[in-house]
Backbone as CSV, one residue per row, in Angstrom:
resi,resn,N_x,N_y,N_z,CA_x,CA_y,CA_z,C_x,C_y,C_z
1,MET,-4.035,-28.775,3.463,-4.196,-27.434,2.925,-3.130,-26.518,3.543
2,SER,-2.499,-25.711,2.694,-1.440,-24.834,3.191,-2.035,-23.685,3.986
3,ALA,-1.208,-23.133,4.873,-1.654,-22.023,5.714,-1.893,-20.774,4.855
4,PRO,-2.893,-19.973,5.183,-3.124,-18.726,4.449,-1.909,-17.805,4.539
5,ARG,-1.595,-17.141,3.436,-0.469,-16.205,3.401,-0.940,-14.822,3.834
6,VAL,-0.306,-14.306,4.881,-0.651,-12.982,5.395,0.581,-12.089,5.329
7,VAL,0.416,-10.911,4.767,1.469,-9.905,4.784,1.163,-8.890,5.875
8,VAL,2.128,-8.668,6.757,2.089,-7.525,7.676,2.850,-6.418,6.970
9,PHE,2.142,-5.363,6.604,2.772,-4.327,5.780,3.743,-3.503,6.613
10,ASP,4.998,-3.488,6.178,6.062,-2.787,6.892,6.258,-1.412,6.255
11,TYR,5.574,-0.416,6.809,5.656,0.939,6.255,6.329,1.907,7.216
12,GLY,6.921,1.368,8.303,7.618,2.213,9.254,6.964,2.311,10.617
13,SER,5.794,1.678,10.778,5.123,1.690,12.074,5.832,0.757,13.038
14,GLY,5.685,1.033,14.317,6.231,0.122,15.322,5.324,-1.078,15.500
15,ASN,5.724,-1.970,16.410,4.849,-3.047,16.857,4.677,-4.181,15.856
16,VAL,5.466,-4.194,14.781,5.199,-5.165,13.727,5.632,-6.586,14.091
17,HIS,6.708,-6.724,14.839,7.222,-8.074,15.089,6.303,-8.874,16.009
18,SER,5.680,-8.207,16.985,4.744,-8.925,17.848,3.503,-9.339,17.056
19,ALA,3.119,-8.520,16.067,1.984,-8.884,15.216,2.324,-10.102,14.366
20,VAL,3.549,-10.144,13.836,3.981,-11.297,13.038,3.924,-12.572,13.877
21,LYS,4.469,-12.515,15.096,4.500,-13.713,15.956,3.092,-14.172,16.315
22,ALA,2.203,-13.219,16.599,0.832,-13.577,16.971,0.100,-14.221,15.791
23,LEU,0.306,-13.685,14.587,-0.333,-14.267,13.402,0.209,-15.663,13.108
24,GLU,1.500,-15.857,13.320,2.064,-17.202,13.138,1.437,-18.170,14.131
25,ALA,1.274,-17.721,15.378,0.628,-18.560,16.393,-0.825,-18.835,16.031
26,ALA,-1.426,-17.920,15.269,-2.831,-18.075,14.851,-2.973,-18.957,13.611
27,GLY,-1.852,-19.425,13.068,-1.915,-20.385,11.969,-1.642,-19.834,10.589
28,ALA,-1.142,-18.599,10.508,-0.877,-18.003,9.199,0.577,-18.199,8.788
29,ASP,0.802,-18.175,7.482,2.144,-18.112,6.899,2.421,-16.621,6.685
30,VAL,3.271,-16.041,7.520,3.372,-14.580,7.614,4.658,-14.058,6.982
31,ARG,4.526,-12.940,6.292,5.694,-12.236,5.754,5.584,-10.762,6.115
32,LEU,6.659,-10.224,6.675,6.759,-8.799,6.966,7.490,-8.137,5.808
33,THR,6.788,-7.271,5.077,7.396,-6.681,3.890,6.721,-5.357,3.551
34,GLY,7.450,-4.513,2.861,6.908,-3.277,2.314,6.617,-3.394,0.831
35,SER,6.673,-4.608,0.296,6.409,-4.832,-1.131,4.918,-4.706,-1.429
36,LYS,4.568,-3.778,-2.311,3.165,-3.599,-2.672,2.627,-4.826,-3.405
37,ARG,3.450,-5.415,-4.246,3.023,-6.600,-4.989,2.694,-7.748,-4.040
38,GLU,3.581,-8.018,-3.083,3.321,-9.112,-2.137,2.109,-8.808,-1.268
39,ALA,1.973,-7.538,-0.899,0.831,-7.149,-0.072,-0.479,-7.327,-0.820
40,PHE,-0.464,-7.056,-2.113,-1.682,-7.219,-2.906,-2.000,-8.693,-3.140
41,ASP,-0.980,-9.501,-3.357,-1.186,-10.903,-3.717,-1.520,-11.803,-2.527
42,ALA,-1.221,-11.369,-1.311,-1.406,-12.220,-0.132,-2.879,-12.535,0.098
43,ASP,-3.134,-13.631,0.810,-4.516,-13.974,1.161,-5.117,-12.934,2.099
44,GLY,-4.288,-12.426,2.997,-4.739,-11.406,3.933,-3.666,-10.346,4.126
45,LEU,-4.090,-9.110,4.349,-3.161,-7.997,4.601,-3.469,-7.424,5.966
46,LEU,-2.458,-7.349,6.830,-2.623,-6.735,8.144,-1.913,-5.394,8.166
47,VAL,-2.641,-4.364,8.602,-2.110,-3.000,8.680,-1.969,-2.623,10.143
48,PRO,-0.732,-2.653,10.674,-0.540,-2.239,12.061,-0.517,-0.717,12.144
49,GLY,-0.539,-0.188,13.355,-0.463,1.262,13.484,-0.201,1.684,14.913
50,VAL,0.865,2.456,15.098,1.212,2.995,16.410,1.612,4.447,16.223
51,GLY,1.135,5.314,17.117,1.552,6.708,17.062,0.436,7.635,16.641
52,ALA,0.805,8.763,16.053,-0.166,9.789,15.682,-0.910,9.407,14.406
53,PHE,-2.179,9.728,14.366,-3.043,9.453,13.213,-2.426,10.005,11.928
54,SER,-2.064,11.285,11.943,-1.558,11.931,10.721,-0.246,11.316,10.262
55,ALA,0.613,10.945,11.206,1.898,10.342,10.842,1.696,8.978,10.194
56,VAL,0.768,8.188,10.726,0.502,6.863,10.155,-0.075,6.999,8.749
57,VAL,-1.016,7.944,8.562,-1.575,8.163,7.222,-0.480,8.569,6.247
58,ASP,0.391,9.480,6.665,1.486,9.926,5.794,2.395,8.764,5.414
59,GLN,2.717,7.908,6.391,3.586,6.756,6.121,2.906,5.774,5.160
60,LEU,1.613,5.553,5.354,0.884,4.644,4.462,0.878,5.178,3.033
61,ARG,0.656,6.478,2.901,0.604,7.064,1.555,1.975,7.070,0.904
62,SER,3.008,7.402,1.657,4.346,7.485,1.063,4.865,6.113,0.656
63,SER,4.370,5.063,1.306,4.794,3.695,0.965,3.904,3.051,-0.092
64,GLY,2.805,3.737,-0.453,1.868,3.169,-1.419,0.887,2.182,-0.830
65,ALA,0.895,2.060,0.499,-0.010,1.101,1.136,-1.466,1.494,0.964
66,ASP,-1.735,2.809,0.876,-3.126,3.244,0.688,-3.697,2.708,-0.622
67,GLU,-2.877,2.684,-1.672,-3.324,2.153,-2.961,-3.580,0.644,-2.876
68,VAL,-2.699,-0.049,-2.178,-2.867,-1.495,-2.025,-4.155,-1.805,-1.261
69,ILE,-4.406,-1.057,-0.197,-5.629,-1.253,0.584,-6.849,-1.014,-0.290
70,ASP,-6.836,0.080,-1.052,-7.949,0.394,-1.964,-8.197,-0.745,-2.952
71,ARG,-7.139,-1.202,-3.593,-7.268,-2.231,-4.621,-7.756,-3.549,-4.025
72,ARG,-7.224,-3.913,-2.868,-7.646,-5.157,-2.230,-9.133,-5.097,-1.881
73,LEU,-9.550,-4.007,-1.265,-10.943,-3.912,-0.824,-11.891,-3.849,-2.015
74,ALA,-11.462,-3.176,-3.089,-12.294,-3.120,-4.294,-12.525,-4.514,-4.876
75,GLY,-11.553,-5.392,-4.687,-11.678,-6.768,-5.166,-12.192,-7.735,-4.125
76,GLY,-12.628,-7.212,-2.970,-13.166,-8.077,-1.915,-12.118,-8.897,-1.203
77,ARG,-10.868,-8.398,-1.192,-9.765,-9.154,-0.583,-9.513,-8.650,0.835
78,PRO,-9.375,-9.551,1.815,-9.373,-9.168,3.227,-8.209,-8.265,3.651
79,VAL,-8.573,-7.265,4.452,-7.624,-6.354,5.094,-8.019,-6.249,6.563
80,MET,-7.011,-6.279,7.436,-7.246,-6.152,8.881,-6.398,-5.010,9.419
81,GLY,-7.017,-4.072,10.121,-6.293,-2.962,10.731,-6.257,-3.108,12.243
82,ILE,-5.163,-2.675,12.854,-5.004,-2.757,14.305,-4.663,-1.385,14.864
83,CYS,-5.379,-0.978,15.901,-5.159,0.274,16.640,-5.224,1.478,15.689
84,VAL,-4.135,2.226,15.515,-4.188,3.353,14.582,-4.387,2.840,13.157
85,GLY,-4.002,1.588,12.898,-4.295,0.954,11.615,-5.792,0.781,11.379
86,MET,-6.581,0.783,12.445,-8.041,0.841,12.323,-8.493,2.286,12.164
87,GLN,-7.953,3.169,12.990,-8.416,4.555,13.000,-8.273,5.232,11.632
88,VAL,-7.170,4.956,10.932,-6.926,5.633,9.653,-7.900,5.194,8.565
89,MET,-8.672,4.133,8.803,-9.673,3.715,7.825,-10.867,4.670,7.791
90,PHE,-10.998,5.525,8.803,-12.096,6.487,8.846,-11.738,7.741,8.042
91,GLU,-12.740,8.614,7.865,-12.558,9.805,7.025,-11.515,10.761,7.576
92,SER,-11.523,10.954,8.892,-10.585,11.926,9.456,-10.326,11.636,10.922
93,GLY,-9.268,12.265,11.437,-8.920,12.131,12.841,-8.578,13.490,13.422
94,GLU,-9.054,13.747,14.634,-8.759,15.007,15.307,-7.524,14.848,16.182
95,GLU,-6.564,15.739,15.981,-5.335,15.735,16.790,-4.964,17.173,17.117
96,ARG,-4.858,17.455,18.408,-4.419,18.778,18.874,-5.223,19.906,18.214
97,GLY,-6.509,19.694,18.074,-7.369,20.732,17.533,-7.440,20.801,16.015
98,PHE,-6.702,19.916,15.335,-6.696,19.923,13.871,-7.269,18.610,13.342
99,ASP,-7.889,18.691,12.178,-8.395,17.490,11.504,-7.362,16.996,10.496
100,SER,-7.067,15.699,10.545,-6.200,15.075,9.549,-7.039,14.133,8.707
101,GLU,-6.816,14.146,7.403,-7.578,13.303,6.493,-7.137,11.857,6.612
102,GLY,-8.110,10.951,6.713,-7.810,9.525,6.762,-7.940,8.882,5.397
103,LEU,-8.006,7.553,5.369,-8.124,6.830,4.106,-9.570,6.747,3.619
104,ALA,-10.519,7.120,4.476,-11.931,7.255,4.098,-12.552,5.962,3.564
105,GLN,-12.129,4.835,4.094,-12.837,3.594,3.768,-14.175,3.542,4.509
106,TRP,-14.250,4.219,5.644,-15.480,4.334,6.425,-15.763,5.803,6.701
107,PRO,-17.036,6.199,6.785,-17.356,7.549,7.223,-17.089,7.683,8.723
108,GLY,-16.935,8.911,9.174,-16.773,9.121,10.605,-15.440,9.738,10.964
109,VAL,-15.367,10.185,12.216,-14.209,10.921,12.720,-13.650,10.214,13.949
110,ILE,-12.330,10.150,14.027,-11.658,9.655,15.224,-11.430,10.849,16.154
111,GLU,-11.962,10.764,17.371,-11.917,11.885,18.305,-11.343,11.440,19.650
112,LYS,-10.942,12.416,20.452,-10.464,12.117,21.799,-11.635,11.645,22.652
113,LEU,-11.413,10.587,23.399,-12.446,10.075,24.295,-12.704,11.065,25.435
114,VAL,-13.936,11.097,25.878,-14.290,11.851,27.077,-14.245,10.873,28.244
115,ALA,-13.151,10.929,29.009,-12.928,9.953,30.078,-12.098,10.596,31.185
116,PRO,-12.246,10.128,32.428,-11.494,10.728,33.530,-9.992,10.516,33.433
117,VAL,-9.586,9.427,32.801,-8.152,9.122,32.682,-7.849,8.760,31.229
118,LEU,-6.863,9.408,30.654,-6.358,9.081,29.323,-4.837,9.029,29.370
119,PRO,-4.193,8.150,28.617,-4.832,7.222,27.680,-5.599,6.097,28.372
120,HIS,-6.503,5.488,27.615,-7.150,4.254,28.030,-6.123,3.150,27.797
121,MET,-5.541,2.681,28.888,-4.430,1.722,28.770,-4.672,0.553,29.710
122,GLY,-4.744,-0.634,29.121,-4.927,-1.836,29.919,-6.016,-2.728,29.346
123,TRP,-6.465,-3.657,30.173,-7.401,-4.692,29.730,-8.831,-4.223,29.889
124,ASN,-9.667,-4.559,28.913,-11.065,-4.177,28.977,-11.911,-5.204,28.236
125,THR,-13.165,-5.269,28.632,-14.111,-6.172,27.973,-14.713,-5.483,26.748
126,VAL,-15.383,-6.270,25.937,-16.042,-5.739,24.738,-17.476,-6.258,24.687
127,ASP,-18.289,-5.567,23.904,-19.678,-5.966,23.676,-19.828,-6.285,22.193
128,ALA,-19.654,-7.552,21.846,-19.665,-7.984,20.445,-21.059,-8.460,20.052
129,PRO,-21.472,-8.206,18.797,-22.771,-8.713,18.340,-22.768,-10.236,18.258
130,ALA,-23.934,-10.807,18.403,-24.042,-12.278,18.411,-23.552,-12.893,17.113
131,GLU,-23.661,-12.131,15.993,-23.282,-12.673,14.688,-21.793,-12.516,14.379
132,SER,-21.037,-11.943,15.297,-19.613,-11.689,15.039,-18.851,-12.983,14.781
133,VAL,-18.093,-12.981,13.700,-17.182,-14.091,13.408,-15.854,-13.869,14.119
134,LEU,-15.421,-12.617,14.163,-14.125,-12.281,14.750,-14.053,-12.667,16.225
135,PHE,-15.153,-12.470,16.956,-15.145,-12.704,18.400,-15.728,-14.057,18.791
136,ALA,-15.956,-14.928,17.807,-16.514,-16.249,18.122,-15.618,-16.980,19.127
137,GLY,-16.176,-17.321,20.266,-15.436,-18.049,21.288,-14.652,-17.177,22.251
138,VAL,-14.568,-15.873,21.966,-13.817,-14.966,22.862,-14.663,-13.748,23.245
139,GLU,-15.968,-13.890,23.133,-16.867,-12.755,23.383,-16.726,-12.194,24.790
140,SER,-16.419,-13.054,25.748,-16.373,-12.625,27.145,-14.962,-12.334,27.644
141,GLU,-13.989,-12.375,26.751,-12.601,-12.166,27.148,-12.267,-10.667,27.242
142,ARG,-11.127,-10.389,27.871,-10.610,-9.019,27.932,-9.488,-8.858,26.909
143,PHE,-9.381,-7.652,26.364,-8.366,-7.355,25.363,-7.589,-6.110,25.778
144,TYR,-6.385,-5.965,25.213,-5.460,-4.925,25.676,-5.538,-3.674,24.794
145,PHE,-5.886,-2.567,25.429,-6.047,-1.286,24.741,-4.937,-0.307,25.148
146,VAL,-4.491,0.513,24.202,-3.615,1.664,24.484,-3.999,2.762,23.506
147,HIS,-4.827,3.713,23.938,-5.249,4.785,23.028,-5.951,5.884,23.819
148,SER,-5.965,7.067,23.237,-6.735,8.184,23.785,-7.882,8.575,22.860
149,ASN,-7.757,8.261,21.579,-8.765,8.617,20.576,-9.469,7.368,20.074
150,ALA,-10.673,7.552,19.560,-11.438,6.412,19.055,-12.609,6.924,18.231
151,ALA,-13.284,5.997,17.553,-14.549,6.308,16.898,-15.639,6.240,17.959
152,ARG,-16.278,7.371,18.213,-17.291,7.451,19.267,-18.690,7.173,18.734
153,SER,-18.799,6.998,17.428,-20.078,6.649,16.813,-19.799,5.825,15.564
154,TRP,-20.850,5.213,15.031,-20.719,4.398,13.815,-21.876,4.747,12.880
155,PRO,-21.632,5.576,11.856,-22.718,6.061,11.011,-23.094,5.157,9.837
156,LEU,-22.323,4.118,9.568,-22.528,3.315,8.359,-23.371,2.085,8.656
157,ASP,-24.409,1.862,7.863,-25.252,0.680,8.038,-24.867,-0.447,7.088
158,ARG,-24.748,-0.120,5.810,-24.516,-1.166,4.810,-23.824,-0.532,3.611
159,THR,-22.882,-1.254,3.001,-22.223,-0.735,1.812,-22.241,-1.781,0.707
160,GLY,-22.709,-1.360,-0.460,-22.638,-2.211,-1.642,-23.221,-3.584,-1.418
161,PRO,-22.492,-4.622,-1.871,-23.026,-5.975,-1.793,-22.828,-6.632,-0.436
162,PHE,-22.154,-5.939,0.484,-21.788,-6.580,1.747,-22.936,-6.536,2.751
163,ALA,-22.936,-7.498,3.648,-23.918,-7.522,4.728,-23.685,-6.322,5.656
164,ALA,-24.678,-6.023,6.462,-24.537,-4.920,7.407,-23.320,-5.153,8.297
165,PRO,-22.544,-4.107,8.590,-21.341,-4.266,9.404,-21.656,-4.804,10.803
166,GLN,-20.736,-5.613,11.305,-20.797,-6.059,12.694,-19.883,-5.132,13.504
167,VAL,-20.469,-4.384,14.414,-19.710,-3.404,15.187,-19.660,-3.835,16.642
168,THR,-18.449,-3.916,17.179,-18.215,-4.282,18.574,-17.828,-3.024,19.348
169,TRP,-18.378,-2.882,20.537,-18.148,-1.684,21.355,-17.397,-2.026,22.631
170,SER,-16.751,-1.015,23.197,-16.186,-1.114,24.540,-16.479,0.212,25.236
171,GLN,-16.062,0.328,26.486,-16.370,1.550,27.235,-15.186,1.971,28.096
172,HIS,-14.851,3.249,27.973,-13.886,3.881,28.873,-14.311,5.345,28.992
173,GLY,-15.040,5.650,30.049,-15.647,6.959,30.164,-16.915,7.061,29.333
174,GLU,-16.844,6.629,28.103,-17.994,6.583,27.194,-17.815,5.397,26.257
175,ARG,-18.860,5.060,25.531,-18.776,3.970,24.563,-17.945,4.391,23.362
176,PHE,-17.209,3.438,22.825,-16.460,3.681,21.594,-16.381,2.379,20.805
177,VAL,-16.060,2.513,19.530,-15.976,1.345,18.651,-14.679,0.585,18.940
178,ALA,-14.830,-0.677,19.333,-13.662,-1.511,19.663,-13.239,-2.376,18.489
179,ALA,-14.161,-2.670,17.577,-13.834,-3.498,16.410,-14.961,-3.392,15.391
180,VAL,-14.615,-3.653,14.133,-15.586,-3.634,13.046,-15.304,-4.800,12.107
181,GLU,-16.369,-5.455,11.663,-16.295,-6.449,10.588,-17.207,-5.944,9.477
182,ASN,-16.618,-5.482,8.385,-17.389,-4.837,7.318,-16.913,-5.359,5.968
183,GLY,-17.592,-6.394,5.451,-17.147,-6.997,4.201,-15.719,-7.498,4.342
184,PRO,-14.819,-7.114,3.426,-13.429,-7.584,3.510,-12.576,-6.789,4.493
185,LEU,-13.102,-5.681,5.034,-12.318,-4.823,5.933,-12.738,-5.051,7.376
186,TRP,-11.818,-5.595,8.157,-12.024,-5.813,9.580,-10.948,-5.025,10.325
187,ALA,-11.240,-4.677,11.573,-10.256,-3.905,12.334,-10.575,-3.959,13.820
188,THR,-9.532,-3.765,14.627,-9.700,-3.686,16.082,-8.997,-2.450,16.615
189,GLN,-9.631,-1.775,17.598,-8.993,-0.657,18.278,-7.951,-1.164,19.270
190,PHE,-8.192,-2.315,19.850,-7.239,-2.913,20.799,-6.137,-3.654,20.047
191,HIS,-5.173,-4.137,20.800,-4.032,-4.871,20.235,-4.210,-6.369,20.485
192,PRO,-4.688,-7.135,19.503,-4.802,-8.578,19.724,-3.450,-9.234,19.969
193,GLU,-2.401,-8.686,19.359,-1.071,-9.278,19.515,-0.497,-9.064,20.911
194,LYS,-1.126,-8.196,21.701,-0.713,-7.973,23.094,-1.748,-8.518,24.078
195,SER,-2.734,-9.241,23.546,-3.867,-9.688,24.366,-3.799,-11.160,24.742
196,GLY,-2.599,-11.748,24.690,-2.427,-13.127,25.117,-3.226,-14.112,24.279
197,GLU,-3.653,-15.203,24.918,-4.355,-16.266,24.211,-5.664,-15.798,23.569
198,PRO,-6.466,-14.957,24.234,-7.682,-14.475,23.558,-7.380,-13.724,22.261
199,GLY,-6.301,-12.953,22.249,-5.928,-12.224,21.040,-5.515,-13.147,19.916
200,ILE,-4.795,-14.210,20.253,-4.387,-15.183,19.230,-5.608,-15.922,18.691
201,ARG,-6.543,-16.253,19.566,-7.766,-16.924,19.111,-8.586,-16.005,18.205
202,LEU,-8.624,-14.729,18.530,-9.321,-13.764,17.681,-8.658,-13.662,16.311
203,LEU,-7.332,-13.556,16.287,-6.619,-13.511,15.010,-6.823,-14.806,14.225
204,SER,-6.895,-15.915,14.941,-7.146,-17.207,14.285,-8.514,-17.214,13.605
205,ASN,-9.495,-16.569,14.229,-10.821,-16.455,13.605,-10.724,-15.707,12.269
206,TRP,-9.905,-14.664,12.240,-9.709,-13.914,10.985,-8.959,-14.761,9.964
207,VAL,-7.866,-15.394,10.409,-7.045,-16.204,9.501,-7.886,-17.326,8.885
208,ASP,-8.786,-17.899,9.678,-9.622,-18.996,9.174,-10.533,-18.539,8.032
209,THR,-10.883,-17.252,8.004,-11.747,-16.754,6.920,-10.986,-16.573,5.614
210,LEU,-9.671,-16.535,5.671,-8.884,-16.191,4.483,-8.874,-17.296,3.437
211,THR,-9.169,-18.516,3.849,-9.209,-19.628,2.898,-10.440,-19.542,2.008
212,ASP,-11.385,-18.661,2.369,-12.624,-18.527,1.571,-12.435,-17.563,0.402
213,HIS,-11.278,-16.910,0.319,-11.083,-15.863,-0.712,-10.088,-16.325,-1.770
């Protein structure tokens, strides 16, 4: 059986090449491209994100990636977001006292963490639900975080035909959402591509699901 085809959408965000290498190590056939057609047709779409919430949303919209994400999710086709690529899936993000509109795939607001030291930078553990597919075999591992803002709550229980979301938490000053598995949309606040072998194993768990679609 051929390897699942994954597109890392190249819309101008940094950090894309390390994501490509990590996905290849996880067993995917990876292409880095800004082509909307290729992004829609791929078995899996990975949305990276580095920098300010509003800037990433603007880049996604100007490249048409927001439409591709919408269309894929409407058809039950897998999308994975990383770091700010996860944050922009929420309704809005607070930056410097202003609210920026997100892609609104999930309800909720991305806010600054209440913590003694920001950014939250370095390795941290997570609290994954027992039913998590994404964290199977890596539940007790540490993952690499670099962020000051996060989802501090999770208001969504169930959407449409999908099972209840699997929400993974971590803690830095307070609890925050570290990852979500919600139907075809999965995402991590941490950087699996910077998390060594545990990160590759986690990405492999996602890649393994792509053959089911």
